[in-house]
C-alpha positions as CSV (number, residue, x, y, z in Angstrom):
1,M,56.1,88.9,83.9
2,N,55.9,87.6,87.9
3,I,58.8,84.9,88.8
4,T,60.4,84.1,92.4
5,G,63.2,86.6,93.9
6,A,65.7,83.9,93.5
7,Q,65.0,82.9,89.2
8,A,65.2,86.6,88.6
9,V,69.1,86.6,90.5
10,I,69.7,83.8,87.8
11,E,67.8,85.9,85.6
12,V,69.8,88.7,86.0
13,L,73.4,86.6,86.2
14,I,72.3,85.3,82.8
15,E,71.3,88.8,81.3
16,E,75.1,90.6,82.6
17,G,77.4,87.8,81.0
18,V,77.7,85.5,84.0
19,D,78.4,81.8,82.7
20,T,80.0,80.2,86.2
21,V,78.9,81.2,89.9
22,F,81.5,79.5,92.8
23,G,79.9,78.5,96.2
24,Y,78.5,76.3,98.4
25,P,74.3,75.7,99.8
26,G,73.2,76.3,102.8
27,G,69.5,76.9,104.7
28,Q,69.2,80.3,103.6
29,V,69.6,80.0,100.1
30,I,68.0,76.7,98.7
31,P,65.5,78.6,97.0
32,L,68.4,80.1,95.4
33,Y,70.3,76.7,94.9
34,D,66.9,75.2,93.4
35,A,66.7,78.1,90.5
36,I,70.1,77.2,89.5
37,W,69.4,73.2,89.0
38,E,66.4,74.5,87.1
39,N,68.4,76.5,85.4
40,R,71.5,73.7,84.9
41,G,71.7,74.5,81.4
42,R,71.9,77.8,81.0
43,I,74.5,78.7,84.2
44,R,77.4,76.5,85.8
45,H,77.8,76.3,89.2
46,I,81.3,74.8,90.6
47,L,80.6,73.5,94.4
48,T,83.9,74.3,96.0
49,A,85.0,72.8,99.3
50,H,84.7,76.0,101.4
51,E,82.9,79.3,100.9
52,Q,86.6,80.8,101.8
53,G,87.5,78.4,98.1
54,A,84.9,79.9,95.8
55,S,85.7,83.9,96.9
56,H,89.1,83.3,95.4
57,A,88.2,81.1,92.7
58,A,85.7,84.0,91.5
59,D,88.3,86.2,92.4
60,G,90.6,84.5,90.2
61,Y,88.2,83.9,87.3
62,A,87.5,87.9,87.5
63,R,90.7,89.0,87.4
64,S,92.1,86.3,84.8
65,T,89.0,88.2,82.9
66,G,87.8,91.2,83.5
67,R,84.1,90.0,84.4
68,P,83.1,89.2,87.5
69,G,83.4,87.2,89.1
70,V,80.2,85.4,91.2
71,C,80.2,83.7,94.4
72,I,77.8,82.1,96.5
73,A,76.9,81.7,100.5
74,T,74.6,80.9,102.9
75,S,73.9,83.2,106.0
76,G,76.0,82.9,109.3
77,P,79.2,81.4,108.9
78,G,78.8,80.7,105.0
79,A,78.9,84.5,104.6
80,T,81.4,85.2,107.3
81,N,83.6,82.2,105.3
82,L,83.6,84.8,102.0
83,V,85.2,87.9,104.3
84,T,88.8,87.1,103.5
85,G,88.2,86.2,99.7
86,L,86.8,89.8,100.2
87,A,88.9,91.3,101.4
88,T,91.1,90.4,99.0
89,A,89.3,91.1,96.4
90,Y,89.3,94.6,98.0
91,M,92.3,95.5,98.4
92,D,93.3,94.5,94.8
93,S,90.4,96.3,92.9
94,S,89.0,93.1,91.9
95,P,85.0,92.8,90.7
96,V,83.7,90.0,92.6
97,I,79.8,89.2,93.0
98,A,79.2,88.1,96.1
99,I,75.1,86.7,97.0
100,T,74.7,85.7,100.4
101,G,71.2,84.5,101.9
102,N,70.1,85.2,105.6
103,V,66.9,84.6,108.1
104,P,63.8,86.0,106.8
105,I,62.9,89.4,107.6
106,S,60.8,88.5,110.3
107,L,63.7,87.1,111.8
108,L,66.8,90.2,111.1
109,G,67.7,90.6,114.8
110,R,66.4,88.1,116.8
111,D,69.8,86.5,116.7
112,S,68.4,83.9,114.5
113,F,69.7,80.4,113.5
114,Q,72.8,81.2,111.8
115,E,71.6,85.0,111.0
116,V,75.1,87.5,110.8
117,D,75.0,91.4,110.2
118,I,76.8,90.2,106.5
119,T,76.3,93.7,105.3
120,G,78.2,95.2,108.8
121,V,80.9,92.7,108.6
122,T,81.7,93.4,105.4
123,M,81.2,97.3,105.0
124,P,85.5,98.0,105.0
125,V,86.4,95.5,102.7
126,T,83.7,96.0,99.7
127,K,83.5,98.6,97.4
128,H,79.3,98.5,98.1
129,N,77.6,96.7,99.8
130,Y,73.1,95.9,100.4
131,I,70.6,94.3,101.9
132,V,67.6,93.5,100.0
133,K,64.5,94.3,102.7
134,R,61.7,94.9,100.4
135,S,61.2,92.7,96.7
136,E,60.3,94.8,94.0
137,D,64.5,96.2,95.0
138,L,65.9,92.7,93.9
139,V,66.5,93.0,90.8
140,P,67.4,96.3,90.3
141,T,70.1,96.0,92.9
142,L,71.6,93.2,91.8
143,R,72.0,95.3,88.2
144,E,73.4,98.3,90.5
145,A,76.0,96.4,91.9
146,F,77.4,94.6,88.3
147,R,77.7,98.7,87.6
148,I,79.7,99.2,90.8
149,A,81.9,96.0,90.9
150,L,83.3,97.5,87.3
151,S,83.2,100.7,87.3
152,G,85.7,103.2,88.3
153,R,87.8,101.3,90.4
154,P,87.1,98.2,90.3
155,G,86.3,95.9,93.8
156,P,83.9,93.4,95.4
157,V,80.3,94.5,96.1
158,L,77.6,92.2,98.4
159,I,74.0,91.4,97.8
160,D,72.7,90.4,101.3
161,I,68.8,88.5,100.5
162,P,67.0,87.2,103.0
163,K,65.1,83.5,102.4
164,N,61.8,85.1,102.1
165,I,62.9,88.1,99.5
166,Q,64.3,84.6,97.1
167,T,60.9,83.0,97.5
168,D,59.1,86.5,97.0
169,L,57.0,86.7,93.5
170,V,58.7,90.1,91.7
171,S,58.4,91.6,88.3
172,Y,60.9,91.0,86.2
173,E,61.9,92.0,82.1
174,R,65.4,91.3,80.4
175,E,67.5,94.3,80.2
176,A,70.5,94.7,78.3
177,P,73.4,95.3,80.9
178,A,74.1,99.4,80.9
179,P,77.3,99.4,79.5
180,V,80.0,100.3,82.2
181,Q,81.8,103.8,81.2
182,R,85.2,104.8,81.4
183,D,85.2,107.4,84.5
184,T,86.7,110.7,82.8
185,S,84.2,113.3,84.9
186,R,86.9,115.0,87.0
187,L,89.9,114.2,83.6
188,R,89.9,117.9,83.1
189,D,92.3,119.1,80.3
190,E,94.2,121.7,82.1
191,D,96.0,118.8,83.8
192,I,96.6,117.1,80.8
193,E,98.4,120.0,79.3
194,K,99.7,120.3,82.9
195,A,101.1,116.7,83.0
196,C,102.7,117.4,79.1
197,R,104.8,120.0,80.0
198,M,106.5,118.3,83.1
199,I,107.1,115.6,80.7
200,A,108.7,118.3,78.2
201,Q,110.6,119.2,81.4
202,S,112.0,115.9,82.0
203,Q,115.4,114.4,80.9
204,R,115.2,111.5,83.4
205,P,111.7,109.7,83.2
206,M,110.7,107.2,85.0
207,C,107.4,105.2,85.0
208,Y,106.2,103.4,88.3
209,I,102.8,100.9,86.9
210,G,100.6,98.9,89.4
211,G,98.0,97.3,88.7
212,G,95.6,100.0,87.8
213,V,97.3,99.7,84.1
214,I,96.1,96.2,84.4
215,R,92.9,96.6,85.4
216,S,92.0,99.3,82.4
217,D,92.9,97.1,79.9
218,A,96.2,100.2,79.4
219,S,99.3,98.2,78.2
220,Q,99.2,99.2,74.7
221,E,98.3,102.4,75.8
222,L,101.1,102.3,78.0
223,A,103.2,100.8,75.4
224,E,102.6,103.6,72.9
225,F,103.5,106.4,76.5
226,L,106.7,104.7,77.0
227,D,108.0,105.2,73.7
228,R,106.6,108.4,73.4
229,T,108.2,109.6,76.7
230,D,111.6,107.7,75.8
231,S,111.1,106.5,79.3
232,A,111.9,103.4,82.0
233,V,109.4,101.3,84.0
234,C,109.2,99.4,86.4
235,A,106.5,97.6,88.3
236,S,105.0,96.6,91.5
237,L,104.2,93.4,91.9
238,M,100.3,93.4,90.8
239,G,101.7,95.7,87.9
240,L,103.7,92.9,86.4
241,G,102.7,91.5,83.1
242,A,101.8,94.7,82.0
243,V,104.9,95.8,79.9
244,R,106.8,93.1,78.5
245,A,109.8,91.6,81.3
246,D,111.6,91.0,78.4
247,S,111.1,95.0,77.2
248,P,114.5,96.6,77.5
249,R,112.6,99.7,78.6
250,F,111.5,97.3,81.9
251,T,113.6,97.7,85.0
252,G,111.9,94.4,87.3
253,L,109.9,94.6,90.5
254,V,110.5,97.5,92.4
255,G,110.6,97.7,96.3
256,M,111.3,95.8,99.1
257,H,112.5,92.5,97.1
258,G,113.2,94.4,93.5
259,T,115.7,95.0,91.3
260,K,118.9,96.9,92.7
261,L,118.3,98.6,88.8
262,S,114.3,99.8,89.9
263,N,115.5,100.9,93.0
264,M,118.7,103.0,92.2
265,S,116.7,104.5,88.8
266,I,113.6,105.0,91.2
267,N,116.1,107.3,93.3
268,S,117.8,108.8,90.7
269,C,115.4,110.3,87.9
270,D,114.2,113.4,87.5
271,L,110.1,112.9,87.2
272,L,108.1,109.5,88.2
273,I,105.3,108.9,86.9
274,V,103.1,106.9,88.7
275,I,100.6,104.6,87.0
276,G,97.4,103.0,88.3
277,A,99.7,102.1,91.5
278,R,99.9,103.0,95.0
279,F,102.3,103.6,97.1
280,S,102.2,100.5,99.1
281,D,105.2,100.1,102.1
282,R,106.6,97.2,100.5
283,V,107.7,99.7,97.4
284,I,108.4,103.0,99.5
285,S,110.0,101.4,102.4
286,K,111.4,105.2,103.9
287,G,109.6,107.4,102.3
288,S,111.9,110.8,103.0
289,T,114.3,109.1,100.8
290,F,111.8,107.6,98.3
291,A,112.2,109.0,94.8
292,R,114.4,112.5,96.8
293,Q,115.3,114.4,93.1
294,A,112.4,113.1,91.2
295,R,109.1,115.9,90.6
296,I,106.1,112.9,91.2
297,L,102.8,112.8,88.4
298,Q,100.5,110.7,89.9
299,L,97.7,109.0,87.5
300,D,94.5,107.4,89.0
301,I,91.3,106.7,88.6
302,D,91.1,106.8,92.4
303,P,91.2,110.6,93.8
304,A,91.7,108.8,97.6
305,E,95.3,107.6,96.5
306,F,97.1,110.8,95.5
307,D,99.1,112.6,98.7
308,K,98.2,109.4,101.2
309,N,101.3,108.0,101.7
310,I,103.7,110.3,99.1
311,I,102.8,114.0,98.2
312,S,103.0,114.1,93.9
313,N,103.4,117.7,92.2
314,L,100.8,117.1,90.0
315,H,98.0,114.0,89.2
316,V,95.7,113.7,87.3
317,V,92.1,111.7,88.0
318,G,90.5,109.6,85.8
319,D,91.0,106.2,83.9
320,V,94.1,105.4,83.3
321,R,93.8,104.2,80.0
322,E,92.1,107.5,78.9
323,V,94.1,109.4,80.3
324,L,97.7,107.8,78.3
325,R,95.3,108.1,75.0
326,R,95.0,112.2,75.6
327,L,98.3,111.8,77.0
328,N,99.8,110.4,73.7
329,A,97.7,112.6,71.2
330,R,99.6,115.8,72.5
331,L,102.6,114.6,73.6
332,E,105.5,114.9,70.6
333,K,108.1,111.9,70.8
334,A,111.4,112.9,73.4
335,E,114.2,111.5,73.3
336,H,116.4,111.0,76.4
337,S,119.7,109.1,74.9
338,E,121.9,110.0,78.0
339,W,118.9,109.0,80.3
340,M,119.0,104.8,78.5
341,S,122.4,104.8,78.0
342,W,122.5,104.4,81.8
343,I,119.5,102.3,82.2
344,A,121.4,100.0,79.8
345,D,124.9,100.4,81.9
346,N,123.2,99.7,84.9
347,R,121.6,97.1,83.5
348,R,124.5,95.1,82.7
349,R,126.3,96.3,85.8
350,Y,124.2,95.0,88.3
351,P,122.3,92.2,86.6
352,V,120.0,89.9,88.3
353,K,121.8,87.6,90.7
354,V,121.1,85.0,92.8
355,T,122.3,83.8,96.4
356,S,123.0,80.0,97.1
357,E,120.1,80.6,99.4
358,S,117.6,80.7,96.8
359,R,119.1,79.3,93.5
360,R,117.0,76.4,93.5
361,A,113.9,77.9,93.7
362,R,115.5,80.1,90.3
363,E,115.9,76.9,88.6
364,I,112.6,75.3,88.9
365,L,110.9,78.2,87.9
366,R,112.3,78.8,85.3
367,A,112.0,75.7,84.4
368,L,108.3,76.0,84.6
369,G,108.5,78.7,82.6
370,R,110.5,77.2,80.0
371,E,107.5,74.1,80.0
372,L,104.5,76.6,79.7
373,R,106.0,78.6,76.4
374,R,105.0,75.3,75.0
375,F,101.4,76.3,75.1
376,D,100.0,78.9,73.5
377,E,98.0,80.0,77.0
378,S,99.0,79.3,80.3
379,Y,98.3,81.2,83.6
380,V,100.3,81.3,87.2
381,T,98.2,81.9,90.3
382,T,100.4,82.0,93.4
383,E,99.4,81.5,97.7
384,V,101.7,84.1,99.8
385,G,105.1,83.6,101.1
386,Q,108.8,83.1,99.8
387,H,107.3,81.3,96.5
388,Q,105.0,84.1,95.5
389,M,108.2,86.5,95.5
390,W,110.3,83.9,93.5
391,A,107.6,83.9,91.4
392,A,107.4,87.4,90.7
393,Q,111.4,87.4,90.2
394,F,112.1,84.3,88.0
395,L,109.6,84.0,85.8
396,R,109.0,86.7,83.0
397,H,105.9,88.4,82.6
398,T,104.7,89.2,79.1
399,K,100.9,89.5,79.6
400,P,98.2,91.5,81.9
401,R,96.0,88.9,83.6
402,H,98.2,86.0,83.7
403,F,100.3,86.3,86.9
404,I,97.7,86.4,89.7
405,T,98.5,86.8,93.2
406,S,97.1,88.3,96.2
407,G,98.9,92.2,96.8
408,G,97.1,94.7,99.4
409,L,96.1,91.6,101.4
410,G,99.4,89.4,101.1
411,T,96.5,86.3,101.9
412,M,97.8,82.6,102.4
413,G,95.9,80.5,100.4
414,F,94.5,82.1,97.7
415,G,96.2,80.8,95.2
416,T,94.6,77.6,94.5
417,G,91.2,78.4,94.5
418,A,92.3,81.6,92.1
419,S,93.7,78.9,89.6
420,I,90.3,77.2,90.1
421,G,88.4,79.8,88.9
422,T,91.3,81.4,86.2
423,Q,90.8,77.5,84.7
424,I,87.1,77.2,84.7
425,A,87.5,80.2,83.1
426,H,90.5,79.8,80.2
427,P,89.7,75.6,79.9
428,E,92.2,75.3,76.5
429,A,95.1,77.4,78.9
430,R,97.0,75.6,81.0
431,V,97.1,77.3,85.1
432,C,99.6,76.4,87.3
433,N,99.5,77.3,91.3
434,V,102.6,78.0,92.7
435,A,103.0,77.3,96.4
436,G,104.9,77.1,99.8
437,D,104.0,74.2,102.1
438,G,102.9,76.9,104.6
439,S,100.3,78.1,102.8
440,F,99.0,75.1,100.4
441,R,97.6,73.6,103.7
442,M,95.2,76.6,105.3
443,N,93.1,75.3,101.3
444,C,94.5,72.4,100.4
445,N,90.6,71.1,100.6
446,E,90.3,72.7,97.6
447,L,92.1,69.2,96.1
448,A,88.5,67.7,96.2
449,T,87.2,70.6,94.0
450,I,90.1,70.5,91.6
451,A,89.0,66.6,91.4
452,R,85.4,67.0,90.9
453,Y,85.6,68.7,88.3
454,R,88.5,67.2,86.4
455,L,90.5,70.7,86.4
456,P,94.2,70.3,84.9
457,V,95.9,72.3,87.7
458,V,99.5,72.0,88.0
459,I,100.4,72.6,91.9
460,L,103.8,73.2,92.7
461,I,105.1,73.2,96.1
462,F,107.8,74.6,97.5
463,N,108.4,72.6,100.2
464,N,111.0,74.2,103.3
465,H,108.8,72.7,105.6
466,C,108.3,76.4,107.3
467,L,106.9,79.2,107.1
468,G,109.6,80.1,105.0
469,M,109.1,84.4,104.7
470,V,108.4,84.8,108.4
471,R,111.1,82.3,109.7
472,Q,113.3,84.9,106.5
473,W,112.3,87.9,109.1
474,Q,113.4,85.6,112.0
475,T,116.8,84.7,110.9
476,L,117.6,88.6,109.9
477,F,115.5,90.7,112.4
478,Y,114.9,88.3,115.3
479,D,118.2,87.0,116.4
480,G,116.8,83.1,114.8
481,H,114.4,82.6,117.3
482,Y,112.2,80.6,115.3
483,S,109.3,80.3,117.1
484,E,106.0,78.5,115.6
485,T,107.3,78.3,112.2
486,T,108.5,75.0,111.6
487,L,106.1,72.7,110.3
488,D,107.5,69.1,111.4
489,T,104.0,67.6,110.8
490,P,104.9,64.3,109.2
491,L,102.3,65.2,106.2
492,D,102.5,63.8,102.9
493,W,102.1,65.5,99.9
494,V,102.1,63.3,97.7
495,M,99.6,60.5,99.6
496,L,97.0,63.8,100.5
497,A,96.7,64.4,96.8
498,Q,96.4,60.8,95.7
499,A,93.4,61.1,98.9
500,Y,91.6,63.3,96.9
501,G,92.0,61.5,93.5
502,V,94.9,64.0,92.2
503,K,97.8,62.9,91.4
504,G,101.0,63.3,93.2
505,M,104.8,63.7,92.5
506,R,108.3,64.5,93.7
507,L,110.7,66.3,93.2
508,T,113.6,65.5,95.5
509,K,116.8,68.5,96.2
510,D,119.0,66.1,93.3
511,D,116.4,65.8,91.0
512,D,115.9,67.7,87.5
513,P,113.6,69.8,87.7
514,A,112.4,70.7,83.9
515,Q,112.0,66.9,83.6
516,V,109.5,66.1,86.6
517,I,107.8,69.6,85.8
518,H,107.8,68.3,82.2
519,E,105.9,64.7,83.7
520,A,103.3,67.0,85.0
521,F,101.9,69.0,82.5
522,S,102.3,66.3,79.7
523,L,99.8,64.6,82.1
524,N,97.6,66.7,81.4
525,E,95.4,66.0,84.4
526,A,95.7,67.3,87.7
527,V,99.3,67.4,89.4
528,V,100.5,68.5,93.0
529,V,104.2,68.4,92.4
530,D,106.2,68.3,96.4
531,C,109.5,70.0,95.4
532,E,111.6,70.2,97.8
533,I,114.0,73.4,99.0
534,P,116.4,74.0,101.3
535,L,114.9,75.3,104.6
536,D,117.2,78.4,104.7
537,D,116.1,79.7,101.2
538,K,115.9,83.1,101.7
539,V,114.6,85.7,99.1
540,L,117.0,88.0,97.9
541,P,117.8,91.4,97.9
542,M,116.1,92.6,100.6
543,V,114.9,96.3,101.6
544,A,114.9,95.7,105.6
545,P,111.9,97.7,106.6
546,G,112.0,101.4,107.0
547,A,115.6,101.8,104.9
548,S,116.3,103.0,102.0
549,I,115.2,101.3,98.8
550,S,118.5,102.2,97.3
551,D,120.3,99.7,101.0
552,M,119.5,96.2,99.7
553,M,120.7,93.1,101.4
554,G,122.2,90.6,100.0
555,F,122.6,91.7,96.6
556,V,126.3,91.2,95.8
557,E,126.4,87.8,95.2
558,E,127.5,85.5,92.6
559,P,126.1,86.1,88.7
560,V,123.4,84.6,87.2
């Protein structure tokens, strides 16, 4: 049948299983928004306050479900406002589909009103992008975009659609989406055999896992692999939740703000098995001392990650879940009692400790954790900064896709939009956004979206009236030169929330956080809680930039 290009976009979205899109209308997407109006009973549109909020909402939807999140923006500034969100999704391998409008083809290249080469702009921060210049290419391009976003290492894809393509008639026949096959094209039996031999020869195996385990839905296979290899395991920020935090094998976060046990174990193992993780500088720090006693086996779907920052002894390329399945089928069950006893002994010797400079954050987050356990399903999103690291350290992460944070790009303002997308995707769950006052002010306009759709998101603002993480670095490494990090604007977060029609509450330094947080969640509506914390609270322990991960600052303090 022949329908307009705009109608075809909606039909392809629906055939791909999309139930919700996030966006903001504008001149070059009016035909598309007209099609959304005509199909409002078949697909839901969430109007955000800003296009960046739409991109983060689509990302939160994608991360929490594993399905593509879709956002829409008009040309020019509307499209460029998506760039930070696309870069965030790209760095963390999140399958976001961005659809932008552009000026009609006859006006391209003429500096037309609100014209921008968005495919050129976003080329470095998308897995792939398109500009559709022929109406007959529209439907195949949209379908291909979904396959690309989901296949292999997931990532964002942008489709730029000039306005005349949206109004032209195109041929459309419904098709069932082509299944996305797990990539095993470069997975070789000989590599699996070599990996099995390396593992069998190890007496002190240690697994370092990242977001690739979660993206591949491989937590179950990983649990079996850990038992078969009798291995300990640590996680990057993006890998939290892939292994239950209460597992005796789990040593915690690794790297700059990791646990002493994780960092010690990395440098004491004889085999480091890296699963779905890249060697980020925030993990390895001083590369020449990282895992210096160990052979390194790396399992990843993206060969570009091999030997990029750390040289591995063997790498196996392929979908992580499929790689682990094949390894599990061939590995004999091992026993490393001496190594696991060493892990247990050092867990007791070096328990998680807090200094006076992070005790209040721990109290608040422990209260949040207890409150969230009352619900069948709960999700935590974060902004970026000290509060993010505290949430990683002090919350007990037990499920994949339930801790949603910006790792690779470190995008301040991410969490509010992500909480919207997560709540829309899981309407029966409770969602909490852990924020800092510096991050939250960047996208606090999305309170309008939360209020408009009556989303029961609870936002905890860790309010120290400064850019806390930058101030921490200024304290430790820049002689206390607090250049432009003090936020002394007389801003009342409770009044701001109320101006948007959202409930506002205060948690002073003397209040019981459990009582205030319980009240906030019991209201079953959107709530902003202004949580006062001391100005100079710090995220500790910490590895100084360029130091070995074994050399941790601020570790030996008061026990829990």
